[in-house]
ModelCIF file with pLDDT and N, C-alpha, C, O atoms, coordinates in Angstrom:
data_MODEL
#
_entry.id   MODEL 
#
_entity.id                         1 
_entity.type                       polymer 
_entity.pdbx_number_of_molecules   1 
#
_entity_poly.entity_id                      1 
_entity_poly.type                           'polypeptide(L)' 
_entity_poly.nstd_linkage                   no 
_entity_poly.nstd_monomer                   no 
_entity_poly.pdbx_seq_one_letter_code       MQCYLESTLQVGIIHEMIGYGAEAETYLKWGKSAFVYSYFLFLFRKTIC 
_entity_poly.pdbx_seq_one_letter_code_can   MQCYLESTLQVGIIHEMIGYGAEAETYLKWGKSAFVYSYFLFLFRKTIC 
_entity_poly.pdbx_strand_id                 A 
#
loop_
_entity_poly_seq.entity_id 
_entity_poly_seq.num 
_entity_poly_seq.mon_id 
_entity_poly_seq.hetero 
1 1  MET n 
1 2  GLN n 
1 3  CYS n 
1 4  TYR n 
1 5  LEU n 
1 6  GLU n 
1 7  SER n 
1 8  THR n 
1 9  LEU n 
1 10 GLN n 
1 11 VAL n 
1 12 GLY n 
1 13 ILE n 
1 14 ILE n 
1 15 HIS n 
1 16 GLU n 
1 17 MET n 
1 18 ILE n 
1 19 GLY n 
1 20 TYR n 
1 21 GLY n 
1 22 ALA n 
1 23 GLU n 
1 24 ALA n 
1 25 GLU n 
1 26 THR n 
1 27 TYR n 
1 28 LEU n 
1 29 LYS n 
1 30 TRP n 
1 31 GLY n 
1 32 LYS n 
1 33 SER n 
1 34 ALA n 
1 35 PHE n 
1 36 VAL n 
1 37 TYR n 
1 38 SER n 
1 39 TYR n 
1 40 PHE n 
1 41 LEU n 
1 42 PHE n 
1 43 LEU n 
1 44 PHE n 
1 45 ARG n 
1 46 LYS n 
1 47 THR n 
1 48 ILE n 
1 49 CYS n 
#
_struct_asym.id          A 
_struct_asym.entity_id   1 
#
loop_
_ma_qa_metric.id 
_ma_qa_metric.mode 
_ma_qa_metric.name 
_ma_qa_metric.software_group_id 
_ma_qa_metric.type 
1 global pLDDT . pLDDT 
2 local  pLDDT . pLDDT 
#
_ma_qa_metric_global.metric_id      1 
_ma_qa_metric_global.metric_value   82.61 
_ma_qa_metric_global.model_id       1 
_ma_qa_metric_global.ordinal_id     1 
#
loop_
_ma_qa_metric_local.label_asym_id 
_ma_qa_metric_local.label_comp_id 
_ma_qa_metric_local.label_seq_id 
_ma_qa_metric_local.metric_id 
_ma_qa_metric_local.metric_value 
_ma_qa_metric_local.model_id 
_ma_qa_metric_local.ordinal_id 
A MET 1  2 62.00 1 1  
A GLN 2  2 68.00 1 2  
A CYS 3  2 78.00 1 3  
A TYR 4  2 73.00 1 4  
A LEU 5  2 72.00 1 5  
A GLU 6  2 78.00 1 6  
A SER 7  2 84.00 1 7  
A THR 8  2 81.00 1 8  
A LEU 9  2 82.00 1 9  
A GLN 10 2 89.00 1 10 
A VAL 11 2 89.00 1 11 
A GLY 12 2 89.00 1 12 
A ILE 13 2 89.00 1 13 
A ILE 14 2 91.00 1 14 
A HIS 15 2 91.00 1 15 
A GLU 16 2 91.00 1 16 
A MET 17 2 93.00 1 17 
A ILE 18 2 94.00 1 18 
A GLY 19 2 94.00 1 19 
A TYR 20 2 90.00 1 20 
A GLY 21 2 89.00 1 21 
A ALA 22 2 91.00 1 22 
A GLU 23 2 90.00 1 23 
A ALA 24 2 90.00 1 24 
A GLU 25 2 90.00 1 25 
A THR 26 2 90.00 1 26 
A TYR 27 2 87.00 1 27 
A LEU 28 2 86.00 1 28 
A LYS 29 2 88.00 1 29 
A TRP 30 2 84.00 1 30 
A GLY 31 2 82.00 1 31 
A LYS 32 2 81.00 1 32 
A SER 33 2 83.00 1 33 
A ALA 34 2 79.00 1 34 
A PHE 35 2 79.00 1 35 
A VAL 36 2 80.00 1 36 
A TYR 37 2 80.00 1 37 
A SER 38 2 80.00 1 38 
A TYR 39 2 78.00 1 39 
A PHE 40 2 82.00 1 40 
A LEU 41 2 80.00 1 41 
A PHE 42 2 79.00 1 42 
A LEU 43 2 78.00 1 43 
A PHE 44 2 79.00 1 44 
A ARG 45 2 78.00 1 45 
A LYS 46 2 72.00 1 46 
A THR 47 2 75.00 1 47 
A ILE 48 2 75.00 1 48 
A CYS 49 2 65.00 1 49 
#
loop_
_atom_site.group_PDB 
_atom_site.id 
_atom_site.type_symbol 
_atom_site.label_atom_id 
_atom_site.label_alt_id 
_atom_site.label_comp_id 
_atom_site.label_asym_id 
_atom_site.label_entity_id 
_atom_site.label_seq_id 
_atom_site.pdbx_PDB_ins_code 
_atom_site.Cartn_x 
_atom_site.Cartn_y 
_atom_site.Cartn_z 
_atom_site.occupancy 
_atom_site.B_iso_or_equiv 
_atom_site.pdbx_formal_charge 
_atom_site.auth_seq_id 
_atom_site.auth_comp_id 
_atom_site.auth_asym_id 
_atom_site.auth_atom_id 
_atom_site.pdbx_PDB_model_num 
ATOM 1   N N  . MET A 1 1  ? 0.829  -1.190 0.000   1.00 62.00 ? 1  MET A N  1 
ATOM 2   C CA . MET A 1 1  ? 0.000  0.000  0.000   1.00 62.00 ? 1  MET A CA 1 
ATOM 3   C C  . MET A 1 1  ? 0.875  1.256  0.000   1.00 62.00 ? 1  MET A C  1 
ATOM 4   O O  . MET A 1 1  ? 0.536  2.254  -0.636  1.00 62.00 ? 1  MET A O  1 
ATOM 5   N N  . GLN A 1 2  ? 1.979  1.201  0.702   1.00 68.00 ? 2  GLN A N  1 
ATOM 6   C CA . GLN A 1 2  ? 2.847  2.372  0.772   1.00 68.00 ? 2  GLN A CA 1 
ATOM 7   C C  . GLN A 1 2  ? 3.423  2.705  -0.595  1.00 68.00 ? 2  GLN A C  1 
ATOM 8   O O  . GLN A 1 2  ? 3.503  3.877  -0.963  1.00 68.00 ? 2  GLN A O  1 
ATOM 9   N N  . CYS A 1 3  ? 3.826  1.691  -1.352  1.00 78.00 ? 3  CYS A N  1 
ATOM 10  C CA . CYS A 1 3  ? 4.371  1.937  -2.699  1.00 78.00 ? 3  CYS A CA 1 
ATOM 11  C C  . CYS A 1 3  ? 3.327  2.575  -3.603  1.00 78.00 ? 3  CYS A C  1 
ATOM 12  O O  . CYS A 1 3  ? 3.630  3.494  -4.365  1.00 78.00 ? 3  CYS A O  1 
ATOM 13  N N  . TYR A 1 4  ? 2.090  2.080  -3.514  1.00 73.00 ? 4  TYR A N  1 
ATOM 14  C CA . TYR A 1 4  ? 1.002  2.650  -4.315  1.00 73.00 ? 4  TYR A CA 1 
ATOM 15  C C  . TYR A 1 4  ? 0.806  4.114  -3.967  1.00 73.00 ? 4  TYR A C  1 
ATOM 16  O O  . TYR A 1 4  ? 0.675  4.958  -4.853  1.00 73.00 ? 4  TYR A O  1 
ATOM 17  N N  . LEU A 1 5  ? 0.785  4.413  -2.682  1.00 72.00 ? 5  LEU A N  1 
ATOM 18  C CA . LEU A 1 5  ? 0.587  5.787  -2.230  1.00 72.00 ? 5  LEU A CA 1 
ATOM 19  C C  . LEU A 1 5  ? 1.712  6.690  -2.714  1.00 72.00 ? 5  LEU A C  1 
ATOM 20  O O  . LEU A 1 5  ? 1.458  7.780  -3.227  1.00 72.00 ? 5  LEU A O  1 
ATOM 21  N N  . GLU A 1 6  ? 2.952  6.244  -2.555  1.00 78.00 ? 6  GLU A N  1 
ATOM 22  C CA . GLU A 1 6  ? 4.092  7.048  -2.989  1.00 78.00 ? 6  GLU A CA 1 
ATOM 23  C C  . GLU A 1 6  ? 4.058  7.281  -4.495  1.00 78.00 ? 6  GLU A C  1 
ATOM 24  O O  . GLU A 1 6  ? 4.308  8.397  -4.950  1.00 78.00 ? 6  GLU A O  1 
ATOM 25  N N  . SER A 1 7  ? 3.756  6.253  -5.269  1.00 84.00 ? 7  SER A N  1 
ATOM 26  C CA . SER A 1 7  ? 3.700  6.388  -6.725  1.00 84.00 ? 7  SER A CA 1 
ATOM 27  C C  . SER A 1 7  ? 2.606  7.357  -7.144  1.00 84.00 ? 7  SER A C  1 
ATOM 28  O O  . SER A 1 7  ? 2.818  8.205  -8.011  1.00 84.00 ? 7  SER A O  1 
ATOM 29  N N  . THR A 1 8  ? 1.443  7.231  -6.533  1.00 81.00 ? 8  THR A N  1 
ATOM 30  C CA . THR A 1 8  ? 0.323  8.109  -6.866  1.00 81.00 ? 8  THR A CA 1 
ATOM 31  C C  . THR A 1 8  ? 0.674  9.563  -6.582  1.00 81.00 ? 8  THR A C  1 
ATOM 32  O O  . THR A 1 8  ? 0.402  10.439 -7.402  1.00 81.00 ? 8  THR A O  1 
ATOM 33  N N  . LEU A 1 9  ? 1.273  9.822  -5.432  1.00 82.00 ? 9  LEU A N  1 
ATOM 34  C CA . LEU A 1 9  ? 1.643  11.191 -5.090  1.00 82.00 ? 9  LEU A CA 1 
ATOM 35  C C  . LEU A 1 9  ? 2.743  11.721 -6.011  1.00 82.00 ? 9  LEU A C  1 
ATOM 36  O O  . LEU A 1 9  ? 2.733  12.897 -6.375  1.00 82.00 ? 9  LEU A O  1 
ATOM 37  N N  . GLN A 1 10 ? 3.691  10.860 -6.389  1.00 89.00 ? 10 GLN A N  1 
ATOM 38  C CA . GLN A 1 10 ? 4.754  11.288 -7.307  1.00 89.00 ? 10 GLN A CA 1 
ATOM 39  C C  . GLN A 1 10 ? 4.193  11.657 -8.664  1.00 89.00 ? 10 GLN A C  1 
ATOM 40  O O  . GLN A 1 10 ? 4.596  12.662 -9.249  1.00 89.00 ? 10 GLN A O  1 
ATOM 41  N N  . VAL A 1 11 ? 3.268  10.858 -9.171  1.00 89.00 ? 11 VAL A N  1 
ATOM 42  C CA . VAL A 1 11 ? 2.640  11.173 -10.462 1.00 89.00 ? 11 VAL A CA 1 
ATOM 43  C C  . VAL A 1 11 ? 1.873  12.485 -10.364 1.00 89.00 ? 11 VAL A C  1 
ATOM 44  O O  . VAL A 1 11 ? 1.920  13.300 -11.286 1.00 89.00 ? 11 VAL A O  1 
ATOM 45  N N  . GLY A 1 12 ? 1.170  12.697 -9.263  1.00 89.00 ? 12 GLY A N  1 
ATOM 46  C CA . GLY A 1 12 ? 0.451  13.958 -9.067  1.00 89.00 ? 12 GLY A CA 1 
ATOM 47  C C  . GLY A 1 12 ? 1.382  15.153 -9.053  1.00 89.00 ? 12 GLY A C  1 
ATOM 48  O O  . GLY A 1 12 ? 1.082  16.188 -9.649  1.00 89.00 ? 12 GLY A O  1 
ATOM 49  N N  . ILE A 1 13 ? 2.494  15.018 -8.383  1.00 89.00 ? 13 ILE A N  1 
ATOM 50  C CA . ILE A 1 13 ? 3.472  16.114 -8.316  1.00 89.00 ? 13 ILE A CA 1 
ATOM 51  C C  . ILE A 1 13 ? 4.069  16.393 -9.690  1.00 89.00 ? 13 ILE A C  1 
ATOM 52  O O  . ILE A 1 13 ? 4.255  17.551 -10.063 1.00 89.00 ? 13 ILE A O  1 
ATOM 53  N N  . ILE A 1 14 ? 4.368  15.342 -10.440 1.00 91.00 ? 14 ILE A N  1 
ATOM 54  C CA . ILE A 1 14 ? 4.923  15.527 -11.789 1.00 91.00 ? 14 ILE A CA 1 
ATOM 55  C C  . ILE A 1 14 ? 3.912  16.236 -12.686 1.00 91.00 ? 14 ILE A C  1 
ATOM 56  O O  . ILE A 1 14 ? 4.275  17.157 -13.417 1.00 91.00 ? 14 ILE A O  1 
ATOM 57  N N  . HIS A 1 15 ? 2.658  15.820 -12.638 1.00 91.00 ? 15 HIS A N  1 
ATOM 58  C CA . HIS A 1 15 ? 1.631  16.493 -13.435 1.00 91.00 ? 15 HIS A CA 1 
ATOM 59  C C  . HIS A 1 15 ? 1.528  17.966 -13.060 1.00 91.00 ? 15 HIS A C  1 
ATOM 60  O O  . HIS A 1 15 ? 1.363  18.823 -13.928 1.00 91.00 ? 15 HIS A O  1 
ATOM 61  N N  . GLU A 1 16 ? 1.623  18.253 -11.789 1.00 91.00 ? 16 GLU A N  1 
ATOM 62  C CA . GLU A 1 16 ? 1.549  19.639 -11.344 1.00 91.00 ? 16 GLU A CA 1 
ATOM 63  C C  . GLU A 1 16 ? 2.742  20.441 -11.874 1.00 91.00 ? 16 GLU A C  1 
ATOM 64  O O  . GLU A 1 16 ? 2.588  21.590 -12.290 1.00 91.00 ? 16 GLU A O  1 
ATOM 65  N N  . MET A 1 17 ? 3.917  19.835 -11.857 1.00 93.00 ? 17 MET A N  1 
ATOM 66  C CA . MET A 1 17 ? 5.119  20.528 -12.307 1.00 93.00 ? 17 MET A CA 1 
ATOM 67  C C  . MET A 1 17 ? 5.080  20.854 -13.800 1.00 93.00 ? 17 MET A C  1 
ATOM 68  O O  . MET A 1 17 ? 5.591  21.890 -14.225 1.00 93.00 ? 17 MET A O  1 
ATOM 69  N N  . ILE A 1 18 ? 4.471  19.966 -14.598 1.00 94.00 ? 18 ILE A N  1 
ATOM 70  C CA . ILE A 1 18 ? 4.452  20.211 -16.039 1.00 94.00 ? 18 ILE A CA 1 
ATOM 71  C C  . ILE A 1 18 ? 3.202  20.961 -16.494 1.00 94.00 ? 18 ILE A C  1 
ATOM 72  O O  . ILE A 1 18 ? 3.013  21.190 -17.689 1.00 94.00 ? 18 ILE A O  1 
ATOM 73  N N  . GLY A 1 19 ? 2.357  21.340 -15.550 1.00 94.00 ? 19 GLY A N  1 
ATOM 74  C CA . GLY A 1 19 ? 1.238  22.214 -15.874 1.00 94.00 ? 19 GLY A CA 1 
ATOM 75  C C  . GLY A 1 19 ? -0.098 21.546 -16.089 1.00 94.00 ? 19 GLY A C  1 
ATOM 76  O O  . GLY A 1 19 ? -1.029 22.190 -16.572 1.00 94.00 ? 19 GLY A O  1 
ATOM 77  N N  . TYR A 1 20 ? -0.226 20.289 -15.750 1.00 90.00 ? 20 TYR A N  1 
ATOM 78  C CA . TYR A 1 20 ? -1.507 19.599 -15.877 1.00 90.00 ? 20 TYR A CA 1 
ATOM 79  C C  . TYR A 1 20 ? -2.209 19.597 -14.523 1.00 90.00 ? 20 TYR A C  1 
ATOM 80  O O  . TYR A 1 20 ? -2.215 18.596 -13.806 1.00 90.00 ? 20 TYR A O  1 
ATOM 81  N N  . GLY A 1 21 ? -2.788 20.724 -14.197 1.00 89.00 ? 21 GLY A N  1 
ATOM 82  C CA . GLY A 1 21 ? -3.389 20.914 -12.875 1.00 89.00 ? 21 GLY A CA 1 
ATOM 83  C C  . GLY A 1 21 ? -4.546 19.987 -12.566 1.00 89.00 ? 21 GLY A C  1 
ATOM 84  O O  . GLY A 1 21 ? -4.645 19.475 -11.451 1.00 89.00 ? 21 GLY A O  1 
ATOM 85  N N  . ALA A 1 22 ? -5.430 19.760 -13.543 1.00 91.00 ? 22 ALA A N  1 
ATOM 86  C CA . ALA A 1 22 ? -6.597 18.908 -13.299 1.00 91.00 ? 22 ALA A CA 1 
ATOM 87  C C  . ALA A 1 22 ? -6.174 17.467 -13.026 1.00 91.00 ? 22 ALA A C  1 
ATOM 88  O O  . ALA A 1 22 ? -6.689 16.828 -12.109 1.00 91.00 ? 22 ALA A O  1 
ATOM 89  N N  . GLU A 1 23 ? -5.236 16.959 -13.822 1.00 90.00 ? 23 GLU A N  1 
ATOM 90  C CA . GLU A 1 23 ? -4.744 15.602 -13.609 1.00 90.00 ? 23 GLU A CA 1 
ATOM 91  C C  . GLU A 1 23 ? -4.006 15.493 -12.275 1.00 90.00 ? 23 GLU A C  1 
ATOM 92  O O  . GLU A 1 23 ? -4.142 14.502 -11.557 1.00 90.00 ? 23 GLU A O  1 
ATOM 93  N N  . ALA A 1 24 ? -3.234 16.510 -11.958 1.00 90.00 ? 24 ALA A N  1 
ATOM 94  C CA . ALA A 1 24 ? -2.506 16.516 -10.691 1.00 90.00 ? 24 ALA A CA 1 
ATOM 95  C C  . ALA A 1 24 ? -3.470 16.459 -9.522  1.00 90.00 ? 24 ALA A C  1 
ATOM 96  O O  . ALA A 1 24 ? -3.251 15.716 -8.565  1.00 90.00 ? 24 ALA A O  1 
ATOM 97  N N  . GLU A 1 25 ? -4.528 17.237 -9.597  1.00 90.00 ? 25 GLU A N  1 
ATOM 98  C CA . GLU A 1 25 ? -5.519 17.258 -8.516  1.00 90.00 ? 25 GLU A CA 1 
ATOM 99  C C  . GLU A 1 25 ? -6.150 15.876 -8.331  1.00 90.00 ? 25 GLU A C  1 
ATOM 100 O O  . GLU A 1 25 ? -6.357 15.426 -7.204  1.00 90.00 ? 25 GLU A O  1 
ATOM 101 N N  . THR A 1 26 ? -6.453 15.211 -9.445  1.00 90.00 ? 26 THR A N  1 
ATOM 102 C CA . THR A 1 26 ? -7.043 13.871 -9.374  1.00 90.00 ? 26 THR A CA 1 
ATOM 103 C C  . THR A 1 26 ? -6.105 12.895 -8.682  1.00 90.00 ? 26 THR A C  1 
ATOM 104 O O  . THR A 1 26 ? -6.521 12.163 -7.784  1.00 90.00 ? 26 THR A O  1 
ATOM 105 N N  . TYR A 1 27 ? -4.847 12.878 -9.091  1.00 87.00 ? 27 TYR A N  1 
ATOM 106 C CA . TYR A 1 27 ? -3.882 11.954 -8.480  1.00 87.00 ? 27 TYR A CA 1 
ATOM 107 C C  . TYR A 1 27 ? -3.642 12.270 -7.010  1.00 87.00 ? 27 TYR A C  1 
ATOM 108 O O  . TYR A 1 27 ? -3.521 11.359 -6.192  1.00 87.00 ? 27 TYR A O  1 
ATOM 109 N N  . LEU A 1 28 ? -3.573 13.539 -6.674  1.00 86.00 ? 28 LEU A N  1 
ATOM 110 C CA . LEU A 1 28 ? -3.346 13.906 -5.277  1.00 86.00 ? 28 LEU A CA 1 
ATOM 111 C C  . LEU A 1 28 ? -4.547 13.550 -4.408  1.00 86.00 ? 28 LEU A C  1 
ATOM 112 O O  . LEU A 1 28 ? -4.379 13.175 -3.247  1.00 86.00 ? 28 LEU A O  1 
ATOM 113 N N  . LYS A 1 29 ? -5.756 13.663 -4.954  1.00 88.00 ? 29 LYS A N  1 
ATOM 114 C CA . LYS A 1 29 ? -6.950 13.232 -4.211  1.00 88.00 ? 29 LYS A CA 1 
ATOM 115 C C  . LYS A 1 29 ? -6.945 11.732 -4.002  1.00 88.00 ? 29 LYS A C  1 
ATOM 116 O O  . LYS A 1 29 ? -7.293 11.252 -2.923  1.00 88.00 ? 29 LYS A O  1 
ATOM 117 N N  . TRP A 1 30 ? -6.543 10.967 -5.050  1.00 84.00 ? 30 TRP A N  1 
ATOM 118 C CA . TRP A 1 30 ? -6.448 9.512  -4.905  1.00 84.00 ? 30 TRP A CA 1 
ATOM 119 C C  . TRP A 1 30 ? -5.432 9.153  -3.832  1.00 84.00 ? 30 TRP A C  1 
ATOM 120 O O  . TRP A 1 30 ? -5.669 8.270  -3.007  1.00 84.00 ? 30 TRP A O  1 
ATOM 121 N N  . GLY A 1 31 ? -4.307 9.842  -3.852  1.00 82.00 ? 31 GLY A N  1 
ATOM 122 C CA . GLY A 1 31 ? -3.274 9.578  -2.845  1.00 82.00 ? 31 GLY A CA 1 
ATOM 123 C C  . GLY A 1 31 ? -3.766 9.879  -1.437  1.00 82.00 ? 31 GLY A C  1 
ATOM 124 O O  . GLY A 1 31 ? -3.494 9.129  -0.500  1.00 82.00 ? 31 GLY A O  1 
ATOM 125 N N  . LYS A 1 32 ? -4.486 10.975 -1.299  1.00 81.00 ? 32 LYS A N  1 
ATOM 126 C CA . LYS A 1 32 ? -5.037 11.336 0.004   1.00 81.00 ? 32 LYS A CA 1 
ATOM 127 C C  . LYS A 1 32 ? -6.041 10.288 0.469   1.00 81.00 ? 32 LYS A C  1 
ATOM 128 O O  . LYS A 1 32 ? -6.035 9.895  1.635   1.00 81.00 ? 32 LYS A O  1 
ATOM 129 N N  . SER A 1 33 ? -6.896 9.839  -0.435  1.00 83.00 ? 33 SER A N  1 
ATOM 130 C CA . SER A 1 33 ? -7.883 8.811  -0.087  1.00 83.00 ? 33 SER A CA 1 
ATOM 131 C C  . SER A 1 33 ? -7.199 7.514  0.329   1.00 83.00 ? 33 SER A C  1 
ATOM 132 O O  . SER A 1 33 ? -7.615 6.870  1.293   1.00 83.00 ? 33 SER A O  1 
ATOM 133 N N  . ALA A 1 34 ? -6.159 7.134  -0.391  1.00 79.00 ? 34 ALA A N  1 
ATOM 134 C CA . ALA A 1 34 ? -5.431 5.906  -0.062  1.00 79.00 ? 34 ALA A CA 1 
ATOM 135 C C  . ALA A 1 34 ? -4.770 6.022  1.307   1.00 79.00 ? 34 ALA A C  1 
ATOM 136 O O  . ALA A 1 34 ? -4.743 5.056  2.068   1.00 79.00 ? 34 ALA A O  1 
ATOM 137 N N  . PHE A 1 35 ? -4.238 7.198  1.621   1.00 79.00 ? 35 PHE A N  1 
ATOM 138 C CA . PHE A 1 35 ? -3.607 7.407  2.923   1.00 79.00 ? 35 PHE A CA 1 
ATOM 139 C C  . PHE A 1 35 ? -4.628 7.285  4.042   1.00 79.00 ? 35 PHE A C  1 
ATOM 140 O O  . PHE A 1 35 ? -4.381 6.615  5.046   1.00 79.00 ? 35 PHE A O  1 
ATOM 141 N N  . VAL A 1 36 ? -5.766 7.926  3.871   1.00 80.00 ? 36 VAL A N  1 
ATOM 142 C CA . VAL A 1 36 ? -6.819 7.875  4.892   1.00 80.00 ? 36 VAL A CA 1 
ATOM 143 C C  . VAL A 1 36 ? -7.302 6.446  5.078   1.00 80.00 ? 36 VAL A C  1 
ATOM 144 O O  . VAL A 1 36 ? -7.486 5.990  6.207   1.00 80.00 ? 36 VAL A O  1 
ATOM 145 N N  . TYR A 1 37 ? -7.508 5.733  3.965   1.00 80.00 ? 37 TYR A N  1 
ATOM 146 C CA . TYR A 1 37 ? -7.949 4.339  4.036   1.00 80.00 ? 37 TYR A CA 1 
ATOM 147 C C  . TYR A 1 37 ? -6.926 3.480  4.779   1.00 80.00 ? 37 TYR A C  1 
ATOM 148 O O  . TYR A 1 37 ? -7.300 2.685  5.642   1.00 80.00 ? 37 TYR A O  1 
ATOM 149 N N  . SER A 1 38 ? -5.640 3.630  4.452   1.00 80.00 ? 38 SER A N  1 
ATOM 150 C CA . SER A 1 38 ? -4.620 2.809  5.101   1.00 80.00 ? 38 SER A CA 1 
ATOM 151 C C  . SER A 1 38 ? -4.502 3.149  6.588   1.00 80.00 ? 38 SER A C  1 
ATOM 152 O O  . SER A 1 38 ? -4.227 2.264  7.398   1.00 80.00 ? 38 SER A O  1 
ATOM 153 N N  . TYR A 1 39 ? -4.702 4.400  6.953   1.00 78.00 ? 39 TYR A N  1 
ATOM 154 C CA . TYR A 1 39 ? -4.635 4.794  8.359   1.00 78.00 ? 39 TYR A CA 1 
ATOM 155 C C  . TYR A 1 39 ? -5.773 4.153  9.155   1.00 78.00 ? 39 TYR A C  1 
ATOM 156 O O  . TYR A 1 39 ? -5.552 3.609  10.237  1.00 78.00 ? 39 TYR A O  1 
ATOM 157 N N  . PHE A 1 40 ? -6.993 4.221  8.611   1.00 82.00 ? 40 PHE A N  1 
ATOM 158 C CA . PHE A 1 40 ? -8.124 3.611  9.312   1.00 82.00 ? 40 PHE A CA 1 
ATOM 159 C C  . PHE A 1 40 ? -8.023 2.094  9.341   1.00 82.00 ? 40 PHE A C  1 
ATOM 160 O O  . PHE A 1 40 ? -8.461 1.463  10.304  1.00 82.00 ? 40 PHE A O  1 
ATOM 161 N N  . LEU A 1 41 ? -7.454 1.503  8.301   1.00 80.00 ? 41 LEU A N  1 
ATOM 162 C CA . LEU A 1 41 ? -7.238 0.061  8.289   1.00 80.00 ? 41 LEU A CA 1 
ATOM 163 C C  . LEU A 1 41 ? -6.257 -0.325 9.394   1.00 80.00 ? 41 LEU A C  1 
ATOM 164 O O  . LEU A 1 41 ? -6.452 -1.333 10.073  1.00 80.00 ? 41 LEU A O  1 
ATOM 165 N N  . PHE A 1 42 ? -5.208 0.470  9.574   1.00 79.00 ? 42 PHE A N  1 
ATOM 166 C CA . PHE A 1 42 ? -4.239 0.233  10.643  1.00 79.00 ? 42 PHE A CA 1 
ATOM 167 C C  . PHE A 1 42 ? -4.927 0.302  12.011  1.00 79.00 ? 42 PHE A C  1 
ATOM 168 O O  . PHE A 1 42 ? -4.714 -0.561 12.863  1.00 79.00 ? 42 PHE A O  1 
ATOM 169 N N  . LEU A 1 43 ? -5.746 1.327  12.211  1.00 78.00 ? 43 LEU A N  1 
ATOM 170 C CA . LEU A 1 43 ? -6.453 1.458  13.489  1.00 78.00 ? 43 LEU A CA 1 
ATOM 171 C C  . LEU A 1 43 ? -7.413 0.303  13.722  1.00 78.00 ? 43 LEU A C  1 
ATOM 172 O O  . LEU A 1 43 ? -7.542 -0.185 14.844  1.00 78.00 ? 43 LEU A O  1 
ATOM 173 N N  . PHE A 1 44 ? -8.087 -0.135 12.664  1.00 79.00 ? 44 PHE A N  1 
ATOM 174 C CA . PHE A 1 44 ? -9.028 -1.252 12.776  1.00 79.00 ? 44 PHE A CA 1 
ATOM 175 C C  . PHE A 1 44 ? -8.296 -2.534 13.171  1.00 79.00 ? 44 PHE A C  1 
ATOM 176 O O  . PHE A 1 44 ? -8.749 -3.276 14.042  1.00 79.00 ? 44 PHE A O  1 
ATOM 177 N N  . ARG A 1 45 ? -7.156 -2.784 12.516  1.00 78.00 ? 45 ARG A N  1 
ATOM 178 C CA . ARG A 1 45 ? -6.358 -3.981 12.843  1.00 78.00 ? 45 ARG A CA 1 
ATOM 179 C C  . ARG A 1 45 ? -5.875 -3.930 14.290  1.00 78.00 ? 45 ARG A C  1 
ATOM 180 O O  . ARG A 1 45 ? -5.900 -4.934 15.002  1.00 78.00 ? 45 ARG A O  1 
ATOM 181 N N  . LYS A 1 46 ? -5.445 -2.768 14.704  1.00 72.00 ? 46 LYS A N  1 
ATOM 182 C CA . LYS A 1 46 ? -4.919 -2.619 16.063  1.00 72.00 ? 46 LYS A CA 1 
ATOM 183 C C  . LYS A 1 46 ? -6.027 -2.849 17.095  1.00 72.00 ? 46 LYS A C  1 
ATOM 184 O O  . LYS A 1 46 ? -5.777 -3.412 18.161  1.00 72.00 ? 46 LYS A O  1 
ATOM 185 N N  . THR A 1 47 ? -7.238 -2.416 16.781  1.00 75.00 ? 47 THR A N  1 
ATOM 186 C CA . THR A 1 47 ? -8.362 -2.576 17.692  1.00 75.00 ? 47 THR A CA 1 
ATOM 187 C C  . THR A 1 47 ? -8.752 -4.045 17.830  1.00 75.00 ? 47 THR A C  1 
ATOM 188 O O  . THR A 1 47 ? -9.074 -4.500 18.927  1.00 75.00 ? 47 THR A O  1 
ATOM 189 N N  . ILE A 1 48 ? -8.727 -4.774 16.744  1.00 75.00 ? 48 ILE A N  1 
ATOM 190 C CA . ILE A 1 48 ? -9.130 -6.179 16.773  1.00 75.00 ? 48 ILE A CA 1 
ATOM 191 C C  . ILE A 1 48 ? -8.090 -7.060 17.471  1.00 75.00 ? 48 ILE A C  1 
ATOM 192 O O  . ILE A 1 48 ? -8.446 -7.953 18.239  1.00 75.00 ? 48 ILE A O  1 
ATOM 193 N N  . CYS A 1 49 ? -6.848 -6.814 17.210  1.00 65.00 ? 49 CYS A N  1 
ATOM 194 C CA . CYS A 1 49 ? -5.781 -7.675 17.751  1.00 65.00 ? 49 CYS A CA 1 
ATOM 195 C C  . CYS A 1 49 ? -5.432 -7.332 19.133  1.00 65.00 ? 49 CYS A C  1 
ATOM 196 O O  . CYS A 1 49 ? -4.556 -7.963 19.724  1.00 65.00 ? 49 CYS A O  1 
#
């Protein structure tokens, strides 16, 4: 999951640097969603175990 998150954020940053703002925003939102999901998954696992 961490590799996916890092790759998504890197692609978003690259799009932003070359001037594709709409695409960058999409990738950065996906990265943010993945981060939030992984954080809550971590908390859920910790609660169960």
